N, C-alpha and C positions, 0 to 999 in steps of 0.2 A: 882861162877856162870860162870865166863869166861872159866875156865878150863873144866868144864862140857860141855859147848857149843862147845868148841874147839874139844873135843873128839867126841862129837856127830856129828859135822860137818865132821870130818875126817872119821867116820864110815859110814855116809850116802853117802859119796863120792863113796864108793864101790858098794852101791845099785844103785846109778845113773849110774855108768859105766857098771855094769852088766846088768841092764835093758836096757840101751841104746844099748849095743852090741847085746843083744838078739833081740831087736826090729829091729835093722839094719839087722841082720841075717834073721829074718822073712820077712822083707821088700824086700830084694834082692832075697830071695828064692821064695817068691810069685810072684815077678815081672818077674824074669828070667824063672821060671818054669810055669808061667801062672796059678797060683793056685787061688782058690776061697778065697776071703777075709772073713774069718770066724769070729764068735763071739770071739774066742780066740785071733785072730789077733787084733781085735778091743780092746780087754781088754789089750793086750800087749801095744798097742799104748797109751791107756788111763793111764795105770799104770806107764808107763815110764814118761809121762808128769807130773803125780801127784808126783812121787818121786822127780823129778827135782824141782817142786814147793815147796815141803817140804824143800829140800836142800836150795832153795832160801831164804825161811823164816828164817831158822836157820842161814844161812850165813849173811843175813842182820842184824839180831839180834846181831850176833857176831861182825859184822863190827862196829856197833854203841857203843859197850862196849869195843872194843879192845884197849889196851894201845898203840899198834903199830900205829893204825889208828889215835888215839887221838894225838900222837906225830906228825904224818904226817900232820894232819889238822892244828895244832897250830904252826907248824914250817915249813910251806909249802916251803918257799924259800930255806931253807937248806935241808929239807927232800927229796925234789924232785930229789936231786943229789945223794942220798944214795939208791943204788940198792934195797936192801931188804925192806927198808921202803917204797919206791915208789911202789914196786911190790904189797905189801899188801894194801897200801893206795889208789892205783889208778889202776894198771894194772890188778890184779887178779879180783877185783870186776867188772871192765868194761868187761873183756873177759867172765867171768862167766855169767853176765847178758846177754851178747850177745848170748852165748850158749843156755841159757834157753829160750830166745826169739825165737831163731831158732827152738828149740824143740816145743815150743808152736805153732808157725806158722805152722810147719810141721804137728803137730797133728791135728790142726784145718782144714788145707787144706785137709789132708788125709781123715778126717771124712766127709768132704763135697763133695768129688769126687764121681762121679756116677758109675764108673766101678771099678771092683776089681783091674785090672791092674794099673789104675791111682792111686788108694789108696796105693798099694804097692810101686809104683814108687815114689810117693810123700813122703811117710814115709821114704823110703830108702835114698833118696837124702838129704832131710832136716835134718834127724837125723845124717847122715854121716858127713855133714858139721858141725853140732853142736858138734859132737864128736871130730873132729879135733880142733875146737876152744877151747873146754874144756881141751883136752889133752895138748894143748900148754900152758895152764895157771895153771896147777896143780903144786904145789911146791913139786916135786918128791924128794925122798930121794937121788937120784943119780944126782940131779941138782947141778952144781958147784957153782952157785951164790945164789940160794934161795932154800936151802935144808930143808925139814921137814920129820919127820918119816912117814913111810907108814901106821902105826897103832899107835894110841895114847891110853893110858889107862885112865880109868875113875878115 
């Protein structure tokens, strides 16, 4: 079960990043070019938040069955000083929760704005900040301290 969830979580990451980048593109495009906030833009906003929430559910499920996290929680005093263990036990989950909260706030605020310009601006700014937070805490394959493969097989 753990390996299936890990591969699923790794796969969904690409959907989160793709949808977030596309939503940011649509947000800045609409804001800077003063476009009308269409049903498509609203769907992009909503789908991006939904994909992020699906990733959150899979990630939390993975967190609670992860042997790395179990080691971190049961050996906290020692594990907090081990970079890779601390990253997955504390840093990754905290930053990703923050990123998803930012996406959720941005989505809700954009939905409630009254003008098209405000909707695009809100979506662009909040989603951009969320993307930066998320990118900072993905265990990239090129990361020297916490490296994981870009794609995992099932």
